[in-house]
C-alpha positions in Angstrom: -16.8 16.2 15.3 -14.8 14.7 12.3 -16.1 15.7 8.9 -17.0 12.2 7.9 -18.9 11.5 11.2 -20.8 14.8 10.8 -21.8 13.8 7.2 -22.9 10.4 8.4 -25.0 11.9 11.2 -26.5 14.3 8.7 -27.5 11.5 6.3 -29.0 9.5 9.2 -31.2 12.5 10.2 -32.4 12.9 6.6 -33.3 9.2 6.4 -35.0 9.3 9.8 -37.1 12.2 8.8 -38.2 10.8 5.4 -38.1 7.0 5.7 -38.5 6.1 9.4 -41.3 3.5 10.0 -43.1 2.3 13.0 -41.8 -0.9 14.6 -44.1 -3.9 14.6 -44.1 -6.8 17.0 -46.8 -9.2 15.6 -44.4 -11.0 13.2 -47.2 -11.6 10.7 -46.4 -11.4 7.0 -49.7 -12.8 5.6 -49.1 -14.5 2.3 -46.6 -12.4 0.4 -46.5 -12.7 -3.4 -43.6 -10.4 -4.2 -40.5 -10.5 -2.0 -37.3 -8.4 -2.4 -34.0 -9.4 -0.8 -31.1 -7.0 -0.7 -27.7 -8.6 -0.4 -25.3 -6.5 -2.4 -22.3 -6.1 -0.1 -20.8 -9.6 0.3 -18.5 -11.8 -1.7 -19.8 -14.7 -3.7 -19.1 -17.3 -1.0 -21.4 -15.5 1.4 -24.0 -15.3 -1.4 -23.8 -19.1 -1.9 -24.3 -19.5 1.8 -27.5 -17.5 1.4 -29.2 -20.1 -0.8 -30.8 -21.8 2.1 -32.5 -18.5 2.9 -33.9 -18.3 -0.6 -34.9 -22.0 -0.4 -36.7 -21.4 2.9 -38.7 -18.6 1.5 -39.8 -20.7 -1.5 -40.7 -23.6 0.8 -42.9 -21.3 3.0 -44.4 -19.3 0.1 -44.2 -21.5 -2.9 -46.2 -19.1 -5.1 -44.0 -16.1 -4.3 -41.7 -14.3 -6.7 -38.3 -13.5 -5.2 -36.2 -10.6 -6.5 -32.6 -10.3 -5.4 -30.4 -7.2 -5.5 -26.8 -8.5 -5.7 -23.4 -6.9 -6.4 -20.8 -7.2 -9.2 -18.8 -9.2 -6.7 -21.4 -11.8 -5.9 -24.2 -12.0 -8.5 -22.7 -14.8 -10.5 -23.1 -17.1 -7.4 -26.8 -17.2 -8.0 -27.1 -16.2 -11.6 -29.0 -19.4 -12.6 -30.4 -20.2 -9.1 -33.8 -22.0 -9.1 -35.0 -20.0 -6.0 -34.4 -16.6 -7.6 -37.0 -15.3 -10.1 -35.4 -11.9 -10.8 -31.8 -10.7 -10.3 -30.6 -7.1 -10.3 -26.9 -6.1 -10.0 -26.4 -3.0 -8.0 -23.3 -1.1 -9.0 -22.5 2.2 -7.3 -20.2 3.2 -10.2 -23.2 3.2 -12.5 -25.4 5.5 -10.5 -24.6 8.5 -12.7 -25.6 6.5 -15.8 -29.2 7.8 -16.5 -30.4 4.5 -18.1 -29.0 2.4 -15.2 -30.5 4.8 -12.6 -33.8 4.6 -14.4 -33.7 0.7 -14.2 -32.8 0.8 -10.5 -35.7 3.3 -9.7 -38.1 1.2 -11.7 -37.1 -1.9 -9.8 -37.4 -0.3 -6.4 -40.8 1.3 -7.2 -42.3 -2.1 -8.0 -44.9 -3.2 -5.4 -43.3 -5.6 -2.9 -45.1 -7.3 0.0 -41.8 -7.8 1.9 -38.2 -6.6 1.7 -35.5 -8.4 3.6 -31.9 -7.3 4.4 -29.8 -10.2 5.7 -26.4 -9.8 7.5 -23.6 -12.1 8.4 -20.3 -10.4 9.4 -21.3 -6.8 8.8 -24.4 -4.7 8.3 -24.6 -2.9 5.0 -25.8 0.7 5.2 -26.4 0.7 1.4 -28.6 -2.4 1.7 -30.6 -0.8 4.4 -31.1 2.4 2.4 -32.1 0.4 -0.8 -34.7 -1.4 1.3 -35.9 1.8 2.8 -36.6 3.5 -0.5 -38.2 0.4 -2.0 -41.9 0.3 -2.4 -42.5 -2.5 0.1 -45.3 -2.9 2.6 -43.2 -4.6 5.2 -39.5 -4.1 5.8 -37.3 -6.5 7.7 -33.7 -5.8 8.7 -31.1 -6.1 11.5 -31.5 -4.3 14.8 -27.9 -5.2 15.7 -25.2 -7.6 14.9 -23.2 -9.2 17.7 -24.4 -6.4 20.0 -23.4 -3.6 17.7 -26.3 -1.3 17.0 -27.6 -0.8 13.5 -28.0 3.0 13.3 -30.4 2.6 10.4 -32.7 0.1 12.2 -35.5 2.7 12.2 -35.9 2.0 8.5 -37.5 -1.4 9.3 -40.9 -2.5 10.6 -39.3 -5.6 12.0 -35.9 -5.2 13.6 -34.1 -8.4 14.3 -31.2 -8.8 16.7 -28.5 -11.1 15.1 -25.8 -12.5 17.3 -23.2 -15.1 16.5 -22.1 -15.1 20.2 -25.2 -17.1 21.2 -23.9 -20.1 19.2 -20.3 -19.4 18.1 -20.1 -22.6 16.0 -23.3 -22.1 14.1 -22.9 -22.5 10.4 -23.3 -19.4 8.3 -26.1 -20.7 6.2 -28.0 -21.5 9.4 -27.2 -18.1 10.9 -28.4 -16.2 7.9 -31.9 -17.7 8.5 -32.1 -15.9 11.8 -33.4 -12.8 10.0 -36.6 -14.6 9.1 -37.0 -17.3 11.7 -39.3 -15.1 13.9 -41.8 -15.4 11.0 -41.7 -19.2 10.9 -39.5 -19.2 7.8 -36.8 -22.0 7.9 -35.6 -25.1 6.2 -33.9 -28.4 7.0 -31.7 -28.2 3.9 -28.7 -26.0 4.4 -26.8 -27.2 1.3 -26.3 -24.5 -1.3 -27.2 -24.9 -5.0 -25.7 -24.0 -8.4 -27.7 -24.8 -11.5 -25.6 -26.7 -14.1 -26.8 -26.5 -17.7 -26.3 -28.8 -20.7 -23.8 -26.2 -22.1 -21.9 -26.4 -18.8 -21.7 -30.1 -19.0 -20.6 -30.0 -22.7 -17.7 -27.5 -21.9 -16.5 -29.6 -18.9 -16.6 -32.8 -20.9 -14.5 -31.2 -23.6 -12.0 -30.1 -20.9 -11.8 -33.6 -19.4 -11.4 -35.2 -22.9 -8.5 -32.9 -23.5 -6.8 -34.5 -20.4 -7.0 -38.0 -21.9 -8.3 -39.4 -18.7 -8.3 -43.2 -18.6 -11.1 -45.2 -17.0 -9.0 -46.2 -14.0 -7.5 -42.8 -13.4 -8.4 -40.4 -10.6 -9.4 -36.8 -11.4 -8.4 -34.5 -8.6 -8.8 -30.7 -8.5 -7.0 -28.1 -6.3 -7.7 -24.4 -5.7 -4.5 -22.7 -4.6 -5.6 -19.1 -4.3 -7.7 -17.1 -1.8 -8.9 -13.5 -1.6 -7.3 -13.1 1.8 -3.5 -13.8 2.1 -4.0 -15.4 5.5 -6.2 -18.0 4.0 -3.6 -19.2 1.5 -1.8 -22.5 2.2 1.9 -22.2 1.1 2.4 -22.8 -2.6 5.3 -25.1 -1.9 3.0 -27.3 0.2 0.6 -27.6 -2.8 3.6 -28.5 -5.0 4.7 -31.2 -2.6 1.2 -32.5 -2.2 0.8 -32.8 -6.0 4.0 -34.7 -6.2 2.9 -37.1 -3.5 -0.4 -37.7 -5.2 1.3 -38.3 -8.6 3.8 -40.7 -7.0 1.2 -42.9 -5.3 -1.8 -42.8 -7.6 -2.6 -42.9 -11.3 -4.1 -39.4 -11.4 -4.9 -36.4 -13.5 -4.8 -33.1 -11.6 -6.2 -29.8 -12.5 -6.0 -26.3 -10.9 -8.8 -23.8 -10.7 -8.5 -20.1 -10.4 -9.0 -16.7 -12.0 -6.9 -13.7 -12.9 -6.9 -12.8 -9.2 -4.8 -16.0 -8.7 -2.4 -15.3 -11.5 0.7 -14.9 -9.3 0.0 -18.2 -7.5 -0.7 -20.0 -10.8 2.5 -18.6 -12.4 4.5 -19.8 -9.4 3.1 -23.3 -9.7 3.8 -23.4 -13.5 7.4 -22.4 -12.9 8.1 -24.7 -10.1 6.0 -27.9 -10.5 7.8 -30.6 -12.5 4.8 -32.9 -13.1 2.1 -32.1 -15.6 -1.2 -30.5 -14.4 -4.1 -28.9 -16.2 -5.6 -25.5 -15.7 -9.3 -24.5 -15.5 -9.1 -20.8 -15.3 -11.6 -17.9 -15.5 -14.6 -20.2 -16.0 -18.2 -19.6 -14.9 -18.9 -21.1 -11.5 -21.6 -23.4 -13.0 -18.9 -25.0 -15.1 -16.5 -25.1 -12.2 -19.2 -26.9 -10.2 -19.8 -29.3 -13.1 -16.1 -30.1 -13.2 -15.7 -30.6 -9.5 -18.8 -32.9 -9.5 -17.0 -35.2 -11.9 -13.9 -35.4 -9.8 -12.6 -37.9 -7.3 -11.5 -35.3 -4.8 -11.2 -31.5 -4.5 -8.8 -29.7 -2.2 -9.2 -26.0 -1.6 -8.2 -23.0 0.6 -10.9 -21.3 2.6 -12.3 -19.1 -0.1 -15.3 -18.7 -2.5 -14.4 -21.7 -4.6 -14.6 -23.8 -1.4 -18.4 -23.0 -1.4 -18.7 -23.9 -5.1 -17.2 -27.3 -4.3 -19.5 -27.5 -1.3 -22.6 -27.8 -3.5 -21.3 -31.0 -5.2 -21.3 -34.5 -3.7 -17.5 -34.8 -4.5 -15.3 -35.6 -1.5 -13.6 -32.3 -0.5 -10.8 -31.1 1.8 -10.9 -27.5 2.9 -7.9 -25.9 4.5 -8.5 -23.3 7.3 -6.4 -20.8 9.2 -7.9 -17.9 11.1 -11.5 -18.6 10.2 -13.8 -20.9 12.2 -14.5 -23.9 10.0 -17.7 -24.8 11.9 -19.1 -21.5 10.6 -17.8 -21.7 7.1 -16.8 -25.2 6.0 -19.2 -26.9 3.5 -21.8 -29.2 5.0 -22.6 -32.7 3.9 -21.1 -36.2 3.5 -17.6 -36.4 2.3 -16.9 -32.8 3.3 -13.8 -32.6 5.4 -11.7 -29.7 6.8 -8.3 -29.4 8.4 -7.4 -26.6 10.8 -4.4 -26.6 13.2 -4.3 -22.9 14.4 -4.8 -19.4 13.2 -1.8 -20.0 10.8 -2.8 -22.0 7.8 0.8 -22.8 7.3 0.7 -24.9 10.4 -1.1 -27.6 8.4 1.6 -30.0 7.3 1.6 -31.6 3.8 1.3 -35.0 5.4 -1.8 -33.9 7.3 -3.5 -33.3 3.9 -2.0 -36.3 2.1 -3.0 -38.8 4.8 -6.6 -37.5 4.6 -6.4 -37.8 0.8 -5.4 -41.4 1.2 -8.2 -42.2 3.6 -10.8 -40.6 1.3 -9.5 -42.2 -1.9 -9.1 -45.6 -0.3 -12.6 -45.5 1.2 -14.1 -44.6 -2.1 -12.5 -47.6 -3.7 -14.7 -49.9 -1.6 
């Protein structure tokens, strides 16, 4: 047996001996007051897609207090969320810091009525273990995902089979709710939510003022980066699209991004001849505020797509290998384009013609 496999099996046996719980089939939670959710392994787009789960819990148990364990990669997606009462950032790199470890243990040893471990594209062993060692009366987690067994399902009183294959076009925010649907927890509102403060509005208004936007000018934003290379529409296509928009419309254009998108932004700066503005390394609440004041937002399939999705602004999302029915933002004025698994198969004219339709429709 490989060394890593042997170690994994050893850890599973230790957990089984010390934290295994009896499975329950009654699906009765009573009236929980303190609920812990462990979702520390996904990117921030996945976390934004989890907001309907938080909303559903609050709709069902309006008096409950919800604590969320997130990660350094996704906590900022719900940092100001109205459905979360307490947020803890789990960082494996800090586990040898005595003060941090003390805070984590204190959090897990609080009395919880229920702990929930959601899953979308993968089951997190770390999340399962954190749930297991939490001081919770009832523990809910995945039995399997798409037929793949969760080897740590013995840690949960309620073990829920999660399977995208039953409805391959199900939206992710709907799918995430499957972990709690057996308990009668659901919602009709699958739109995510980002809280925008007065300070966010102030900063965004300052940015817009710096652009000297006239009353009759359009404000259009684009996000040119993506964490996954296969989700990036070619930069020269973005350049051509910007040129077309400038030629046809009276418009001010801004690009969003972070340090992770620096190479893409640098390329645009060096090769684009028309003037655009840059809104870089800003909090997502400010990003949402800016997009909400825009006439149109165009983005690759990435986390910022989900930020734009919480606004009412018309939006075009560009897809390659990912199923847009699973991941594209929901709501009116939310459009996507997908031609094949290759995002480069989307032509500039495909996007520009949709831009024209949206902008002309909104004139009426």
